[in-house]
mmCIF file of the N, C-alpha and C atoms, coordinates in Angstrom:
data_MODEL
# 
_entry.id   MODEL 
# 
loop_
_atom_site.group_PDB 
_atom_site.id 
_atom_site.type_symbol 
_atom_site.label_atom_id 
_atom_site.label_alt_id 
_atom_site.label_comp_id 
_atom_site.label_asym_id 
_atom_site.label_entity_id 
_atom_site.label_seq_id 
_atom_site.pdbx_PDB_ins_code 
_atom_site.Cartn_x 
_atom_site.Cartn_y 
_atom_site.Cartn_z 
_atom_site.occupancy 
_atom_site.B_iso_or_equiv 
_atom_site.pdbx_formal_charge 
_atom_site.auth_seq_id 
_atom_site.auth_comp_id 
_atom_site.auth_asym_id 
_atom_site.auth_atom_id 
_atom_site.pdbx_PDB_model_num 
ATOM 1   N N  . MET A 1 1  ? -82.643  -107.221 -20.686 1.00 0.00 ? 1  MET A N  1 
ATOM 2   C CA . MET A 1 1  ? -82.267  -107.419 -19.293 1.00 0.00 ? 1  MET A CA 1 
ATOM 3   C C  . MET A 1 1  ? -82.143  -106.075 -18.576 1.00 0.00 ? 1  MET A C  1 
ATOM 4   N N  . LEU A 1 2  ? -81.602  -105.083 -19.265 1.00 0.00 ? 2  LEU A N  1 
ATOM 5   C CA . LEU A 1 2  ? -81.406  -103.782 -18.635 1.00 0.00 ? 2  LEU A CA 1 
ATOM 6   C C  . LEU A 1 2  ? -82.728  -103.119 -18.226 1.00 0.00 ? 2  LEU A C  1 
ATOM 7   N N  . PRO A 1 3  ? -83.778  -103.166 -19.060 1.00 0.00 ? 3  PRO A N  1 
ATOM 8   C CA . PRO A 1 3  ? -85.055  -102.584 -18.614 1.00 0.00 ? 3  PRO A CA 1 
ATOM 9   C C  . PRO A 1 3  ? -85.632  -103.280 -17.385 1.00 0.00 ? 3  PRO A C  1 
ATOM 10  N N  . ILE A 1 4  ? -85.390  -104.588 -17.271 1.00 0.00 ? 4  ILE A N  1 
ATOM 11  C CA . ILE A 1 4  ? -85.868  -105.308 -16.095 1.00 0.00 ? 4  ILE A CA 1 
ATOM 12  C C  . ILE A 1 4  ? -85.184  -104.786 -14.841 1.00 0.00 ? 4  ILE A C  1 
ATOM 13  N N  . ILE A 1 5  ? -83.885  -104.592 -14.926 1.00 0.00 ? 5  ILE A N  1 
ATOM 14  C CA . ILE A 1 5  ? -83.128  -104.115 -13.771 1.00 0.00 ? 5  ILE A CA 1 
ATOM 15  C C  . ILE A 1 5  ? -83.568  -102.709 -13.389 1.00 0.00 ? 5  ILE A C  1 
ATOM 16  N N  . PHE A 1 6  ? -83.744  -101.828 -14.389 1.00 0.00 ? 6  PHE A N  1 
ATOM 17  C CA . PHE A 1 6  ? -84.223  -100.475 -14.086 1.00 0.00 ? 6  PHE A CA 1 
ATOM 18  C C  . PHE A 1 6  ? -85.611  -100.505 -13.463 1.00 0.00 ? 6  PHE A C  1 
ATOM 19  N N  . GLY A 1 7  ? -86.465  -101.376 -13.972 1.00 0.00 ? 7  GLY A N  1 
ATOM 20  C CA . GLY A 1 7  ? -87.804  -101.513 -13.399 1.00 0.00 ? 7  GLY A CA 1 
ATOM 21  C C  . GLY A 1 7  ? -87.757  -101.974 -11.956 1.00 0.00 ? 7  GLY A C  1 
ATOM 22  N N  . LEU A 1 8  ? -86.844  -102.880 -11.657 1.00 0.00 ? 8  LEU A N  1 
ATOM 23  C CA . LEU A 1 8  ? -86.700  -103.349 -10.282 1.00 0.00 ? 8  LEU A CA 1 
ATOM 24  C C  . LEU A 1 8  ? -86.218  -102.242 -9.358  1.00 0.00 ? 8  LEU A C  1 
ATOM 25  N N  . PHE A 1 9  ? -85.271  -101.443 -9.836  1.00 0.00 ? 9  PHE A N  1 
ATOM 26  C CA . PHE A 1 9  ? -84.751  -100.363 -8.999  1.00 0.00 ? 9  PHE A CA 1 
ATOM 27  C C  . PHE A 1 9  ? -85.814  -99.299  -8.720  1.00 0.00 ? 9  PHE A C  1 
ATOM 28  N N  . ILE A 1 10 ? -86.786  -99.175  -9.590  1.00 0.00 ? 10 ILE A N  1 
ATOM 29  C CA . ILE A 1 10 ? -87.862  -98.202  -9.384  1.00 0.00 ? 10 ILE A CA 1 
ATOM 30  C C  . ILE A 1 10 ? -89.001  -98.811  -8.572  1.00 0.00 ? 10 ILE A C  1 
ATOM 31  N N  . ALA A 1 11 ? -89.409  -100.024 -8.919  1.00 0.00 ? 11 ALA A N  1 
ATOM 32  C CA . ALA A 1 11 ? -90.612  -100.618 -8.322  1.00 0.00 ? 11 ALA A CA 1 
ATOM 33  C C  . ALA A 1 11 ? -90.388  -101.165 -6.923  1.00 0.00 ? 11 ALA A C  1 
ATOM 34  N N  . ILE A 1 12 ? -89.301  -101.841 -6.696  1.00 0.00 ? 12 ILE A N  1 
ATOM 35  C CA . ILE A 1 12 ? -89.110  -102.513 -5.410  1.00 0.00 ? 12 ILE A CA 1 
ATOM 36  C C  . ILE A 1 12 ? -89.024  -101.544 -4.241  1.00 0.00 ? 12 ILE A C  1 
ATOM 37  N N  . PRO A 1 13 ? -88.175  -100.507 -4.293  1.00 0.00 ? 13 PRO A N  1 
ATOM 38  C CA . PRO A 1 13 ? -88.117  -99.615  -3.118  1.00 0.00 ? 13 PRO A CA 1 
ATOM 39  C C  . PRO A 1 13 ? -89.446  -98.924  -2.819  1.00 0.00 ? 13 PRO A C  1 
ATOM 40  N N  . SER A 1 14 ? -90.150  -98.474  -3.858  1.00 0.00 ? 14 SER A N  1 
ATOM 41  C CA . SER A 1 14 ? -91.414  -97.781  -3.610  1.00 0.00 ? 14 SER A CA 1 
ATOM 42  C C  . SER A 1 14 ? -92.466  -98.730  -3.059  1.00 0.00 ? 14 SER A C  1 
ATOM 43  N N  . THR A 1 15 ? -92.500  -99.955  -3.567  1.00 0.00 ? 15 THR A N  1 
ATOM 44  C CA . THR A 1 15 ? -93.464  -100.934 -3.074  1.00 0.00 ? 15 THR A CA 1 
ATOM 45  C C  . THR A 1 15 ? -93.160  -101.323 -1.634  1.00 0.00 ? 15 THR A C  1 
ATOM 46  N N  . LEU A 1 16 ? -91.895  -101.562 -1.347  1.00 0.00 ? 16 LEU A N  1 
ATOM 47  C CA . LEU A 1 16 ? -91.530  -101.925 0.025   1.00 0.00 ? 16 LEU A CA 1 
ATOM 48  C C  . LEU A 1 16 ? -91.782  -100.778 0.994   1.00 0.00 ? 16 LEU A C  1 
ATOM 49  N N  . TYR A 1 17 ? -91.475  -99.551  0.566   1.00 0.00 ? 17 TYR A N  1 
ATOM 50  C CA . TYR A 1 17 ? -91.739  -98.390  1.421   1.00 0.00 ? 17 TYR A CA 1 
ATOM 51  C C  . TYR A 1 17 ? -93.230  -98.270  1.709   1.00 0.00 ? 17 TYR A C  1 
ATOM 52  N N  . ARG A 1 18 ? -94.037  -98.411  0.694   1.00 0.00 ? 18 ARG A N  1 
ATOM 53  C CA . ARG A 1 18 ? -95.500  -98.303  0.860   1.00 0.00 ? 18 ARG A CA 1 
ATOM 54  C C  . ARG A 1 18 ? -96.022  -99.421  1.762   1.00 0.00 ? 18 ARG A C  1 
ATOM 55  N N  . THR A 1 19 ? -95.499  -100.627 1.611   1.00 0.00 ? 19 THR A N  1 
ATOM 56  C CA . THR A 1 19 ? -95.931  -101.749 2.436   1.00 0.00 ? 19 THR A CA 1 
ATOM 57  C C  . THR A 1 19 ? -95.585  -101.517 3.902   1.00 0.00 ? 19 THR A C  1 
ATOM 58  N N  . ILE A 1 20 ? -94.366  -101.076 4.162   1.00 0.00 ? 20 ILE A N  1 
ATOM 59  C CA . ILE A 1 20 ? -93.953  -100.800 5.540   1.00 0.00 ? 20 ILE A CA 1 
ATOM 60  C C  . ILE A 1 20 ? -94.782  -99.671  6.133   1.00 0.00 ? 20 ILE A C  1 
ATOM 61  N N  . PHE A 1 21 ? -95.042  -98.627  5.336   1.00 0.00 ? 21 PHE A N  1 
ATOM 62  C CA . PHE A 1 21 ? -95.870  -97.516  5.797   1.00 0.00 ? 21 PHE A CA 1 
ATOM 63  C C  . PHE A 1 21 ? -97.269  -97.999  6.178   1.00 0.00 ? 21 PHE A C  1 
ATOM 64  N N  . VAL A 1 22 ? -97.849  -98.852  5.348   1.00 0.00 ? 22 VAL A N  1 
ATOM 65  C CA . VAL A 1 22 ? -99.205  -99.356  5.613   1.00 0.00 ? 22 VAL A CA 1 
ATOM 66  C C  . VAL A 1 22 ? -99.207  -100.242 6.859   1.00 0.00 ? 22 VAL A C  1 
ATOM 67  N N  . LEU A 1 23 ? -98.193  -101.092 7.005   1.00 0.00 ? 23 LEU A N  1 
ATOM 68  C CA . LEU A 1 23 ? -98.152  -101.986 8.160   1.00 0.00 ? 23 LEU A CA 1 
ATOM 69  C C  . LEU A 1 23 ? -97.936  -101.233 9.470   1.00 0.00 ? 23 LEU A C  1 
ATOM 70  N N  . ILE A 1 24 ? -97.135  -100.178 9.441   1.00 0.00 ? 24 ILE A N  1 
ATOM 71  C CA . ILE A 1 24 ? -96.850  -99.431  10.671  1.00 0.00 ? 24 ILE A CA 1 
ATOM 72  C C  . ILE A 1 24 ? -97.996  -98.479  11.024  1.00 0.00 ? 24 ILE A C  1 
ATOM 73  N N  . ASN A 1 25 ? -98.464  -97.701  10.062  1.00 0.00 ? 25 ASN A N  1 
ATOM 74  C CA . ASN A 1 25 ? -99.451  -96.655  10.344  1.00 0.00 ? 25 ASN A CA 1 
ATOM 75  C C  . ASN A 1 25 ? -100.893 -97.119  10.241  1.00 0.00 ? 25 ASN A C  1 
ATOM 76  N N  . LYS A 1 26 ? -101.141 -98.192  9.512   1.00 0.00 ? 26 LYS A N  1 
ATOM 77  C CA . LYS A 1 26 ? -102.475 -98.757  9.315   1.00 0.00 ? 26 LYS A CA 1 
ATOM 78  C C  . LYS A 1 26 ? -103.524 -97.707  8.937   1.00 0.00 ? 26 LYS A C  1 
ATOM 79  N N  . PRO A 1 27 ? -103.258 -96.965  7.845   1.00 0.00 ? 27 PRO A N  1 
ATOM 80  C CA . PRO A 1 27 ? -104.251 -95.988  7.410   1.00 0.00 ? 27 PRO A CA 1 
ATOM 81  C C  . PRO A 1 27 ? -105.467 -96.687  6.815   1.00 0.00 ? 27 PRO A C  1 
ATOM 82  N N  . LYS A 1 28 ? -106.577 -95.990  6.815   1.00 0.00 ? 28 LYS A N  1 
ATOM 83  C CA . LYS A 1 28 ? -107.768 -96.555  6.174   1.00 0.00 ? 28 LYS A CA 1 
ATOM 84  C C  . LYS A 1 28 ? -107.564 -96.490  4.674   1.00 0.00 ? 28 LYS A C  1 
ATOM 85  N N  . GLN A 1 29 ? -107.794 -97.623  4.024   1.00 0.00 ? 29 GLN A N  1 
ATOM 86  C CA . GLN A 1 29 ? -107.605 -97.705  2.586   1.00 0.00 ? 29 GLN A CA 1 
ATOM 87  C C  . GLN A 1 29 ? -108.860 -98.253  1.936   1.00 0.00 ? 29 GLN A C  1 
ATOM 88  N N  . SER A 1 30 ? -109.087 -97.776  0.735   1.00 0.00 ? 30 SER A N  1 
ATOM 89  C CA . SER A 1 30 ? -110.209 -98.323  -0.025  1.00 0.00 ? 30 SER A CA 1 
ATOM 90  C C  . SER A 1 30 ? -109.797 -99.681  -0.587  1.00 0.00 ? 30 SER A C  1 
ATOM 91  N N  . LEU A 1 31 ? -110.755 -100.390 -1.100  1.00 0.00 ? 31 LEU A N  1 
ATOM 92  C CA . LEU A 1 31 ? -110.493 -101.713 -1.657  1.00 0.00 ? 31 LEU A CA 1 
ATOM 93  C C  . LEU A 1 31 ? -109.509 -101.636 -2.814  1.00 0.00 ? 31 LEU A C  1 
ATOM 94  N N  . ILE A 1 32 ? -109.659 -100.634 -3.671  1.00 0.00 ? 32 ILE A N  1 
ATOM 95  C CA . ILE A 1 32 ? -108.772 -100.512 -4.826  1.00 0.00 ? 32 ILE A CA 1 
ATOM 96  C C  . ILE A 1 32 ? -107.329 -100.255 -4.387  1.00 0.00 ? 32 ILE A C  1 
ATOM 97  N N  . GLU A 1 33 ? -107.126 -99.486  -3.327  1.00 0.00 ? 33 GLU A N  1 
ATOM 98  C CA . GLU A 1 33 ? -105.767 -99.247  -2.819  1.00 0.00 ? 33 GLU A CA 1 
ATOM 99  C C  . GLU A 1 33 ? -105.153 -100.533 -2.269  1.00 0.00 ? 33 GLU A C  1 
ATOM 100 N N  . LYS A 1 34 ? -105.954 -101.334 -1.605  1.00 0.00 ? 34 LYS A N  1 
ATOM 101 C CA . LYS A 1 34 ? -105.455 -102.618 -1.095  1.00 0.00 ? 34 LYS A CA 1 
ATOM 102 C C  . LYS A 1 34 ? -105.090 -103.551 -2.241  1.00 0.00 ? 34 LYS A C  1 
ATOM 103 N N  . VAL A 1 35 ? -105.911 -103.561 -3.282  1.00 0.00 ? 35 VAL A N  1 
ATOM 104 C CA . VAL A 1 35 ? -105.641 -104.411 -4.444  1.00 0.00 ? 35 VAL A CA 1 
ATOM 105 C C  . VAL A 1 35 ? -104.359 -103.967 -5.132  1.00 0.00 ? 35 VAL A C  1 
ATOM 106 N N  . ILE A 1 36 ? -104.182 -102.662 -5.296  1.00 0.00 ? 36 ILE A N  1 
ATOM 107 C CA . ILE A 1 36 ? -102.984 -102.147 -5.950  1.00 0.00 ? 36 ILE A CA 1 
ATOM 108 C C  . ILE A 1 36 ? -101.738 -102.501 -5.149  1.00 0.00 ? 36 ILE A C  1 
ATOM 109 N N  . LEU A 1 37 ? -101.791 -102.367 -3.846  1.00 0.00 ? 37 LEU A N  1 
ATOM 110 C CA . LEU A 1 37 ? -100.647 -102.713 -3.002  1.00 0.00 ? 37 LEU A CA 1 
ATOM 111 C C  . LEU A 1 37 ? -100.347 -104.206 -3.085  1.00 0.00 ? 37 LEU A C  1 
ATOM 112 N N  . THR A 1 38 ? -101.364 -105.033 -3.067  1.00 0.00 ? 38 THR A N  1 
ATOM 113 C CA . THR A 1 38 ? -101.167 -106.481 -3.174  1.00 0.00 ? 38 THR A CA 1 
ATOM 114 C C  . THR A 1 38 ? -100.571 -106.850 -4.530  1.00 0.00 ? 38 THR A C  1 
ATOM 115 N N  . MET A 1 39 ? -101.047 -106.228 -5.586  1.00 0.00 ? 39 MET A N  1 
ATOM 116 C CA . MET A 1 39 ? -100.493 -106.495 -6.916  1.00 0.00 ? 39 MET A CA 1 
ATOM 117 C C  . MET A 1 39 ? -99.043  -106.036 -7.004  1.00 0.00 ? 39 MET A C  1 
ATOM 118 N N  . GLY A 1 40 ? -98.732  -104.905 -6.393  1.00 0.00 ? 40 GLY A N  1 
ATOM 119 C CA . GLY A 1 40 ? -97.359  -104.421 -6.386  1.00 0.00 ? 40 GLY A CA 1 
ATOM 120 C C  . GLY A 1 40 ? -96.429  -105.372 -5.654  1.00 0.00 ? 40 GLY A C  1 
ATOM 121 N N  . LEU A 1 41 ? -96.897  -105.909 -4.529  1.00 0.00 ? 41 LEU A N  1 
ATOM 122 C CA . LEU A 1 41 ? -96.084  -106.883 -3.794  1.00 0.00 ? 41 LEU A CA 1 
ATOM 123 C C  . LEU A 1 41 ? -95.881  -108.159 -4.608  1.00 0.00 ? 41 LEU A C  1 
ATOM 124 N N  . ALA A 1 42 ? -96.926  -108.608 -5.274  1.00 0.00 ? 42 ALA A N  1 
ATOM 125 C CA . ALA A 1 42 ? -96.816  -109.817 -6.094  1.00 0.00 ? 42 ALA A CA 1 
ATOM 126 C C  . ALA A 1 42 ? -95.839  -109.597 -7.249  1.00 0.00 ? 42 ALA A C  1 
ATOM 127 N N  . MET A 1 43 ? -95.927  -108.446 -7.904  1.00 0.00 ? 43 MET A N  1 
ATOM 128 C CA . MET A 1 43 ? -95.000  -108.145 -8.994  1.00 0.00 ? 43 MET A CA 1 
ATOM 129 C C  . MET A 1 43 ? -93.570  -108.039 -8.489  1.00 0.00 ? 43 MET A C  1 
ATOM 130 N N  . THR A 1 44 ? -93.384  -107.444 -7.314  1.00 0.00 ? 44 THR A N  1 
ATOM 131 C CA . THR A 1 44 ? -92.050  -107.336 -6.742  1.00 0.00 ? 44 THR A CA 1 
ATOM 132 C C  . THR A 1 44 ? -91.458  -108.715 -6.487  1.00 0.00 ? 44 THR A C  1 
ATOM 133 N N  . LEU A 1 45 ? -92.252  -109.598 -5.919  1.00 0.00 ? 45 LEU A N  1 
ATOM 134 C CA . LEU A 1 45 ? -91.770  -110.956 -5.659  1.00 0.00 ? 45 LEU A CA 1 
ATOM 135 C C  . LEU A 1 45 ? -91.473  -111.701 -6.959  1.00 0.00 ? 45 LEU A C  1 
ATOM 136 N N  . LEU A 1 46 ? -92.339  -111.562 -7.954  1.00 0.00 ? 46 LEU A N  1 
ATOM 137 C CA . LEU A 1 46 ? -92.117  -112.241 -9.226  1.00 0.00 ? 46 LEU A CA 1 
ATOM 138 C C  . LEU A 1 46 ? -90.895  -111.701 -9.957  1.00 0.00 ? 46 LEU A C  1 
ATOM 139 N N  . PHE A 1 47 ? -90.729  -110.372 -9.980  1.00 0.00 ? 47 PHE A N  1 
ATOM 140 C CA . PHE A 1 47 ? -89.552  -109.783 -10.621 1.00 0.00 ? 47 PHE A CA 1 
ATOM 141 C C  . PHE A 1 47 ? -88.278  -110.215 -9.912  1.00 0.00 ? 47 PHE A C  1 
ATOM 142 N N  . GLY A 1 48 ? -88.316  -110.217 -8.590  1.00 0.00 ? 48 GLY A N  1 
ATOM 143 C CA . GLY A 1 48 ? -87.140  -110.641 -7.828  1.00 0.00 ? 48 GLY A CA 1 
ATOM 144 C C  . GLY A 1 48 ? -86.793  -112.093 -8.097  1.00 0.00 ? 48 GLY A C  1 
ATOM 145 N N  . ALA A 1 49 ? -87.801  -112.945 -8.124  1.00 0.00 ? 49 ALA A N  1 
ATOM 146 C CA . ALA A 1 49 ? -87.564  -114.365 -8.397  1.00 0.00 ? 49 ALA A CA 1 
ATOM 147 C C  . ALA A 1 49 ? -87.049  -114.564 -9.821  1.00 0.00 ? 49 ALA A C  1 
ATOM 148 N N  . ALA A 1 50 ? -87.590  -113.835 -10.771 1.00 0.00 ? 50 ALA A N  1 
ATOM 149 C CA . ALA A 1 50 ? -87.130  -113.948 -12.160 1.00 0.00 ? 50 ALA A CA 1 
ATOM 150 C C  . ALA A 1 50 ? -85.683  -113.477 -12.291 1.00 0.00 ? 50 ALA A C  1 
ATOM 151 N N  . LEU A 1 51 ? -85.339  -112.409 -11.619 1.00 0.00 ? 51 LEU A N  1 
ATOM 152 C CA . LEU A 1 51 ? -83.980  -111.900 -11.683 1.00 0.00 ? 51 LEU A CA 1 
ATOM 153 C C  . LEU A 1 51 ? -83.002  -112.894 -11.062 1.00 0.00 ? 51 LEU A C  1 
ATOM 154 N N  . VAL A 1 52 ? -83.359  -113.470 -9.934  1.00 0.00 ? 52 VAL A N  1 
ATOM 155 C CA . VAL A 1 52 ? -82.505  -114.470 -9.307  1.00 0.00 ? 52 VAL A CA 1 
ATOM 156 C C  . VAL A 1 52 ? -82.356  -115.680 -10.228 1.00 0.00 ? 52 VAL A C  1 
ATOM 157 N N  . ASP A 1 53 ? -83.441  -116.083 -10.869 1.00 0.00 ? 53 ASP A N  1 
ATOM 158 C CA . ASP A 1 53 ? -83.392  -117.204 -11.797 1.00 0.00 ? 53 ASP A CA 1 
ATOM 159 C C  . ASP A 1 53 ? -82.475  -116.901 -12.983 1.00 0.00 ? 53 ASP A C  1 
ATOM 160 N N  . ILE A 1 54 ? -82.559  -115.693 -13.520 1.00 0.00 ? 54 ILE A N  1 
ATOM 161 C CA . ILE A 1 54 ? -81.723  -115.314 -14.654 1.00 0.00 ? 54 ILE A CA 1 
ATOM 162 C C  . ILE A 1 54 ? -80.244  -115.252 -14.260 1.00 0.00 ? 54 ILE A C  1 
ATOM 163 N N  . ILE A 1 55 ? -79.973  -114.689 -13.102 1.00 0.00 ? 55 ILE A N  1 
ATOM 164 C CA . ILE A 1 55 ? -78.587  -114.521 -12.663 1.00 0.00 ? 55 ILE A CA 1 
ATOM 165 C C  . ILE A 1 55 ? -77.938  -115.865 -12.358 1.00 0.00 ? 55 ILE A C  1 
ATOM 166 N N  . PHE A 1 56 ? -78.631  -116.747 -11.658 1.00 0.00 ? 56 PHE A N  1 
ATOM 167 C CA . PHE A 1 56 ? -78.032  -117.988 -11.192 1.00 0.00 ? 56 PHE A CA 1 
ATOM 168 C C  . PHE A 1 56 ? -78.315  -119.187 -12.093 1.00 0.00 ? 56 PHE A C  1 
ATOM 169 N N  . ARG A 1 57 ? -78.800  -118.942 -13.282 1.00 0.00 ? 57 ARG A N  1 
ATOM 170 C CA . ARG A 1 57 ? -79.092  -120.046 -14.203 1.00 0.00 ? 57 ARG A CA 1 
ATOM 171 C C  . ARG A 1 57 ? -77.845  -120.560 -14.838 1.00 0.00 ? 57 ARG A C  1 
# 
């Protein structure tokens, strides 16, 4: 459980920061950068949902 929490504290802020930066500044990105950002958002949502499920189970 502890590695999951540490992973969330590292991954979520950086992913959210990058997403907000992309939405506000709209830099030109290659396809691979878009895929990586989308995968990061999906992992963030899945980790968050799993953590909520574990906590409130």
